[in-house]
C-alpha positions as a Markdown table, in Angstrom:
| # | Residue | x | y | z |
|---|---|---|---|---|
| 1 | Met | 6.3 | -0.9 | -11.2 |
| 2 | Val | 4.7 | -2.3 | -14.1 |
| 3 | Asp | 6.9 | -5.1 | -15.0 |
| 4 | Arg | 7.4 | -5.6 | -11.7 |
| 5 | Val | 3.8 | -6.1 | -10.4 |
| 6 | Glu | 3.1 | -9.4 | -11.6 |
| 7 | Glu | 6.5 | -11.0 | -10.6 |
| 8 | Leu | 6.2 | -9.6 | -6.6 |
| 9 | Tyr | 2.8 | -11.7 | -6.6 |
| 10 | Lys | 4.1 | -14.6 | -8.0 |
| 11 | Asp | 7.3 | -15.0 | -6.9 |
| 12 | Phe | 7.1 | -13.5 | -3.2 |
| 13 | Gly | 2.7 | -13.5 | -2.7 |
| 14 | Ile | 4.0 | -9.9 | -2.5 |
| 15 | Ser | -0.3 | -8.0 | -3.6 |
| 16 | Thr | -0.2 | -4.6 | -4.4 |
| 17 | Ile | -2.8 | -1.8 | -4.4 |
| 18 | Leu | -2.2 | 0.8 | -6.4 |
| 19 | Val | -4.3 | 4.1 | -6.3 |
| 20 | Met | -3.7 | 6.2 | -9.6 |
| 21 | Gly | -5.9 | 8.4 | -12.1 |
| 22 | Gly | -6.3 | 7.4 | -15.8 |
| 23 | Ser | -3.7 | 4.8 | -16.6 |
| 24 | Gly | -4.7 | 1.3 | -18.4 |
| 25 | Asp | -1.2 | 0.1 | -18.2 |
| 26 | Tyr | -2.3 | -2.0 | -15.1 |
| 27 | Phe | -5.2 | -3.6 | -16.8 |
| 28 | Asp | -3.1 | -6.6 | -18.3 |
| 29 | Ser | -1.9 | -7.6 | -14.8 |
| 30 | Ala | -4.6 | -6.1 | -12.4 |
| 31 | Asp | -7.3 | -9.1 | -10.4 |
| 32 | Arg | -9.3 | -6.2 | -9.6 |
| 33 | Val | -9.9 | -3.0 | -11.2 |
| 34 | Ile | -12.4 | -0.5 | -8.8 |
| 35 | Ala | -13.3 | 2.6 | -10.0 |
| 36 | Met | -14.1 | 5.6 | -8.0 |
| 37 | Asp | -17.9 | 7.3 | -9.8 |
| 38 | Ser | -18.8 | 10.6 | -7.5 |
| 39 | Phe | -16.7 | 9.1 | -4.4 |
| 40 | His | -18.2 | 5.6 | -4.9 |
| 41 | Pro | -16.0 | 2.3 | -5.8 |
| 42 | Thr | -17.6 | 0.4 | -8.1 |
| 43 | Glu | -15.8 | -2.6 | -9.5 |
| 44 | Val | -14.7 | -2.2 | -13.2 |
| 45 | Thr | -12.8 | -5.8 | -13.7 |
| 46 | Gln | -14.9 | -7.3 | -16.3 |
| 47 | Lys | -14.7 | -3.7 | -18.1 |
| 48 | Ala | -10.8 | -3.0 | -17.9 |
| 49 | Lys | -10.4 | -6.2 | -19.0 |
| 50 | Lys | -12.5 | -5.9 | -22.2 |
| 51 | Ile | -10.5 | -2.9 | -23.3 |
| 52 | Ile | -7.3 | -4.7 | -22.7 |
| 53 | Lys | -8.4 | -7.2 | -25.4 |
| 54 | Glu | -10.1 | -4.6 | -27.7 |
| 55 | Asn | -6.5 | -2.5 | -27.4 |
| 56 | Pro | -3.8 | -4.7 | -26.9 |
| 57 | Thr | -0.9 | -2.9 | -25.8 |
| 58 | Asp | 2.2 | -4.4 | -27.0 |
| 59 | Arg | 4.3 | -3.7 | -24.6 |
| 60 | Lys | 7.8 | -4.8 | -24.2 |
| 61 | Ile | 9.3 | -5.4 | -20.7 |
| 62 | Glu | 12.1 | -3.6 | -19.9 |
| 63 | Ile | 13.3 | -4.9 | -16.9 |
| 64 | Pro | 16.8 | -6.4 | -17.6 |
| 65 | Phe | 16.6 | -8.9 | -15.0 |
| 66 | Ala | 14.6 | -10.6 | -12.2 |
| 67 | Phe | 13.4 | -9.2 | -8.7 |
| 68 | Pro | 16.4 | -10.9 | -6.7 |
| 69 | Gln | 16.4 | -13.0 | -4.2 |
| 70 | Thr | 15.9 | -11.8 | -0.5 |
| 71 | Gln | 16.3 | -13.6 | 2.6 |
| 72 | Lys | 13.2 | -13.6 | 5.0 |
| 73 | Arg | 13.1 | -11.0 | 8.1 |
| 74 | Tyr | 11.4 | -11.6 | 11.2 |
| 75 | Arg | 10.8 | -8.7 | 13.9 |
| 76 | Asp | 10.2 | -10.0 | 17.3 |
| 77 | Leu | 7.6 | -7.6 | 18.7 |
| 78 | Ser | 7.0 | -9.0 | 22.1 |
| 79 | Ala | 8.9 | -6.4 | 23.7 |
| 80 | Leu | 6.7 | -3.4 | 22.5 |
| 81 | Ser | 4.4 | -2.4 | 24.7 |
| 82 | Phe | 1.6 | 0.0 | 24.1 |
| 83 | Gln | 0.5 | 0.8 | 27.9 |
| 84 | Asn | 1.1 | 3.7 | 29.7 |
| 85 | Gly | 0.7 | 3.9 | 33.3 |
| 86 | Lys | -2.5 | 2.0 | 34.2 |
| 87 | Lys | -4.1 | 2.2 | 30.5 |
| 88 | Asp | -3.4 | -1.0 | 28.2 |
| 89 | Cys | -3.3 | 0.7 | 25.0 |
| 90 | Val | -2.1 | 4.6 | 24.3 |
| 91 | Ile | -2.5 | 5.7 | 20.8 |
| 92 | Gln | -2.2 | 9.3 | 20.4 |
| 93 | Ala | -1.1 | 12.0 | 17.6 |
| 94 | Arg | 0.1 | 15.3 | 18.4 |
| 95 | Gln | 0.2 | 18.2 | 16.7 |
| 96 | Gly | 0.2 | 16.1 | 13.2 |
| 97 | Ile | 4.5 | 15.8 | 14.1 |
| 98 | Thr | 4.1 | 13.0 | 16.0 |
| 99 | Leu | 2.8 | 9.5 | 16.8 |
| 100 | Ile | 2.4 | 8.5 | 20.5 |
| 101 | Leu | 2.4 | 4.1 | 21.4 |
| 102 | Gly | 2.3 | 3.9 | 24.9 |
| 103 | Gln | 5.6 | 5.6 | 26.3 |
| 104 | Val | 7.1 | 5.6 | 22.7 |
| 105 | Glu | 7.1 | 9.0 | 21.1 |
| 106 | Ile | 7.9 | 8.9 | 17.4 |
| 107 | Asp | 8.6 | 11.6 | 15.3 |
| 108 | Ile | 6.8 | 11.5 | 11.6 |
| 109 | Arg | 7.2 | 15.1 | 10.4 |
| 110 | Tyr | 8.5 | 13.6 | 7.3 |
| 111 | Ala | 5.8 | 11.6 | 5.8 |
| 112 | Glu | 4.4 | 14.2 | 4.3 |
| 113 | Tyr | 1.0 | 11.7 | 3.6 |
| 114 | Leu | 0.1 | 11.9 | 7.3 |
| 115 | Ile | -0.5 | 15.4 | 8.6 |
| 116 | Glu | -3.9 | 15.4 | 9.8 |
| 117 | Glu | -4.4 | 13.3 | 13.1 |
| 118 | Gly | -7.1 | 11.1 | 12.5 |
| 119 | Pro | -5.3 | 8.9 | 9.6 |
| 120 | Leu | -2.2 | 9.2 | 11.7 |
| 121 | Glu | -4.0 | 7.6 | 14.8 |
| 122 | Ile | -5.6 | 5.0 | 12.7 |
| 123 | Cys | -1.8 | 4.1 | 11.4 |
| 124 | Gly | -0.7 | 3.7 | 15.2 |
């Protein structure tokens, strides 16, 4: 990923947000670095750039080929309805295993990072 993150942005316009601890591998390609200090976000981009300048990685790119070109895909969402009866929009989470969007129930049991109903409803 460290070899692809810049390529994804430059060639495809895809921004990447990485959440990690204790790794400066991405400082070279980062536009912005935010550190958590006692649960408060602090921008440390200049500090990260200074670390890279003082300690160059001399890392070799390990990917043998460019990212393959892809076809743009579009999904027609006009048929989606989140209505349930007379209510305009119904979004619910049930027991941390089901996301309900209108009359559609989505089984999310295998998305192990969505285990609480609050974040699951936000995703909905």
